[in-house]
KEPAPA-744391 format. One record per residue: residue in three letters; x, y, z of N, C-alpha, C, CB in turn. Coordinates in steps of 0.1 Angstrom, whole numbers, plus 5000, padded with zeros to 4 digits. Glycine has a CB too. Example, Ala and Ser with C-alpha at 12.3 -4.5 7.8 and 13.67 -1.06 7.14 Angstrom:
# residues 2
ALA513249435078512349555078513249675078511349555090;SER512849785071513749895071512950005079514149945057;
This chain:
# residues 174
UNK797750193971798750313970798350433978798850353954;UNK799350503983799150613991799350743982800050614005;UNK798850853986799050963980800451003979798351043986;UNK801151033968802551043967803450943964802851073977;UNK802950823963803450693959803950713945802450573961;UNK804950663943805550653926804950513921807550643925;UNK804450533910803950403902804850383889802350433897;UNK805350273888806250243877805450163868807550183882;UNK805450203854804850143844806050063834804050253836;UNK805949933833806949893825806749913810807249753828;UNK807549913802807549943787806649823782809049933779;UNK806549723787806049603780804449613784806849453785;UNK804049713790802549733794801949843787802449743809;UNK802449883775802150003769801549973755803550093768;UNK800850073750800150043737800350193732798349993740;UNK800450193717800750323709799450363702801950303699;UNK799150483702797750523695798550643687796250573706;UNK798350633673798750723663797750763654799850663656;UNK798050873646797250933636796251043640796650833630;UNK795151023637793951133639793451133653792751113629;UNK794151133663793551143677794151273683793850993688;UNK793451303694793751443699795151433707792451503711;UNK795551333713796751323720797651183716796351343735;UNK798151183704798751063700799951033709799051073686;UNK800250893712801350863720801250723725801550953733;UNK802150703737802150563741801450583756803850483741;UNK800550493757799750483769799850363777798450493766;UNK799950363792799950233799798550173798800250263814;UNK798550043797797249973798796849963814797249823791;UNK795649983816795149983831794849823833793550083834;UNK795749743839795449593840796149533827793749553839;UNK795949413824796549343814796049363801796549213817;UNK794749413799794349463786792949533788794249333776;UNK792849623779791649713778791049703764791949873781;UNK789749753762789149753749789549873741787549753752;UNK789249873728789649973719789050103723789249933706;UNK787850123726787250233730787850303742786050213731;UNK788250223752788750283764790250333762788650173776;UNK791150273751792350333747792150453739793050233740;UNK791150453731790950573722790750693731789750553712;UNK789950653744789750773754790850813760788950743763;UNK791850733763793050773767793750873759793850673768;UNK793550853746794150953737793451063733794650903726;UNK792351083741791551213740790451193729792551353737;UNK790351083723789351063712789951103699788051143716;UNK789051063690789651103675789251253672789050993661;UNK789951313663789851443657788651453647791251483651;UNK788351563644787051603635787451533622786751783633;UNK788751543617789151473603789551333605790351553595;UNK789051263614789451133616788551043608789551093631;UNK789150943603788250833595787650753606789250733586;UNK786550683602785650593612786250473614784350573606;UNK787350443609788150313610789350333618788650273596;UNK789550223627790850203635791550093629790450173650;UNK793050093628793649983624794349933635794350003613;UNK794149813641794849773652795849643648793749733665;UNK797149663653798049563648798749543661799049603635;UNK799349403661799949353671800349203670799249383682;UNK800449133680800749003680799548923689802148983685;UNK798948813684798148743691798548583690796848773686;UNK798648523700799148383701800348363692798048283697;UNK801348473694802748453687802748483672803248313689;UNK801648513668801248543652800948693651799648453646;UNK801448753639801148903636799548903635801848953621;UNK799149013640797649023640797549173634796849003654;UNK796349183627796049313622794349303618796949363608;UNK793749413624792249413621791849573620791349323635;UNK791149593610790349713608789049713614790249733594;UNK788849813622787649813631786749953627788049813648;UNK785549923624784650043622784250083637783150003613;UNK784850223639784650263653783150303656785550383657;UNK782550353645781250403647780150293649780950493637;UNK780550193642779550073643779550013659780149953632;UNK780450043667780649993680779450073688782150023685;UNK779150173685778350263691776950273686778950383692;UNK776950303671775850323664774950183662776250383651;UNK775550083659775049943656774949863666775749873647;UNK775749893678775849813689776849683686774349763693;UNK777749693677778549593674779749583683779049603661;UNK779549533697780349533707781549433704779649503719;UNK781349343695782349253692783449323684781749133684;UNK783249443679784249513672785149613683783549603660;UNK784549613696785249673706786349583713784149713717;UNK787349543702788249433706789049483719789349393693;UNK789649363725790649383736791949433729790849243744;UNK792549523736793949563732794749533742794149703728;UNK796049463737797049403746798249503745797349253741;UNK799149463754800349543755801049503742801349493769;UNK801849633736802449623726801749653712802949513727;UNK800449653714799549693702799649833698798149663706;UNK799449853685799549993678798050013673800549993665;UNK797650123675796150163670796550283660794950213683;UNK795950283649796250393639794950433634797250353628;UNK794650573634793450623629793850703619792550693639;UNK793350673604793750743595792950873592793750653586;UNK793350963583792651083581791251043573793551183573;UNK790251103574789151063567788951123553788051093575;UNK788451063544788251113530787751253530787251033522;UNK788251333522787651473521787151513509788451573523;UNK786251623506785951673493786151823495784451633488;UNK785951893484786252033484785252113477787452053478;UNK784952223482783852303476784552463475782252293486;UNK784152503463784652643459783752703450785952653452;UNK784152843448783252923437782253003447782252823426;UNK781053003443779953083451779253023461779053133442;UNK780152953472779552883483779752973494780152743486;UNK779052963504779053043516780353033524777853003524;UNK780652893524781952863532782852753523781552783549;UNK783452813513784352723505785252663514785152793494;UNK785952533512787052483518787052333517787152533533;UNK787752263525787852133525786952063537789452103527;UNK786251963535785351903543785451743544784151943539;UNK785251703554785251533557783951473551785251493573;UNK784051393544782851303537782351233547783351203525;UNK780951263551780151153558779651043552779051203563;UNK779350943557778750813552777550863543778250713565;UNK777650803531776650843522776250963519775550783525;UNK777251063519776851183516776651223502777751263521;UNK775651313499775151353485775851483483773451363484;UNK775551503470776151643465775451753473776051683449;UNK774051743474773251833481773651843495771751793481;UNK773851743502774551743516775851813516774751613520;UNK776751783508778051853507777752013505778951793495;UNK776952033497776552193494776152253507775152213483;UNK775252183514774752223527776052233537773552123533;UNK777052153538778152163546778852283541778952033546;UNK778952323530779552443526778752573527779952433514;UNK777552563534776752673537775752713526777652793540;UNK775752623515774952653506775552763496773852683512;UNK774952803484775252913475775153033481774552903464;UNK776053133479775853273481774653343474777053353477;UNK774353453476773353523469773653513454773153663474;UNK774953533450775253523436775453383431776453613432;UNK775353293439775353153434774153083430775953073443;UNK774252963425773152873422773752743423772652903409;UNK772552653428772952523429772552433415772352463443;UNK772052513407771852453393773152493384770552513385;UNK773452383376774852393368775952383377774952513361;UNK775852313388777152283395778152193389776752223407;UNK779352213390780352133384781052063393781252193377;UNK781351943389782051833399783251783390780951703403;UNK784451813398785751753392785951663400786851833392;UNK786251513392786451383398787751343392785251283396;UNK788551263401789651193396789151053388790651153409;UNK789751023379789550913370790350783375789850953354;UNK790150673373791150563376792450583371790750423371;UNK792750643362793850653354794750763360793550673340;UNK794050823370794850973375794551103369796450963373;UNK793651073358793251213351791951263359792851193333;UNK791451383354790351433359789151453350790651553365;UNK788051443354786851453345785851573352786151283345;UNK785251633343784251733348782951683345784351863343;UNK781951683355780751623355779851733359780651483364;UNK778551723355777351783361776451703367776751853351;UNK776751693382776251593390774751613394777151583401;UNK773951503397772651523403772851553416771651403401;UNK771951623423772151643438772051543447771251733444;UNK771551423441771351303448772651223446770051223443;UNK773551253439774551173435775751163449775251243420;UNK776351063451777151053463778651093460777050913469;UNK778851183471780251233470781251133471780651343480;UNK782551143464783551043465784751123471783950983450;UNK785651043477787051123480787651203470788151023484;UNK788051313475788751423465787951483455789851363458;UNK786651473455785851533447785951683449784451473450;UNK785751773439785751903439784351973434786951943431;UNK783652033442782552083438782552243436781552043448;UNK782252273425782352413420780952473419783052433407;UNK780552583427779252633427779452763418778652673444;UNK778552753407778752873398777952983400778652833385;UNK778353093395777553223398776153203389778453373393;UNK775153263394773853243388773953353375772553273399;UNK773353323365773353413352772053503353773353333338;UNK771253503363770053583365770253703374768753503370;
């Protein structure tokens, strides 16, 4: 190719990347196929609120194909087998990560992404810890029950945070 030449990409050589990526859209494959990590790079990488899981769907050998891939394990655990080849017509979807919420006498109340194996203490640290008026004793945790209701708990600081948990940092009585 010379500078200024026009390159035509056929629609059959495209892949779609949707969800929690920085530039969702359709992207041309460089060659016949690329790996998942390369296609995510084309989409600008994942956002701060992205899940660690990519869902890849398409067709393989004339049959519908769907695979959930732990993106972090490709790099953290060296699971290069999860860096699957992406083919023309594939769709990649990155869902929003599970969130927890912290309010009350926290330095930075708000919604935060749950990290792997995150404890209540780590969640408090994510929210900046208690204010001068707050205390980490008598923290209240509001959690959804399987039937859709809510329960109020007094969690241990080592308890794992679950999706949609609400942590309330109470005011110190002293």
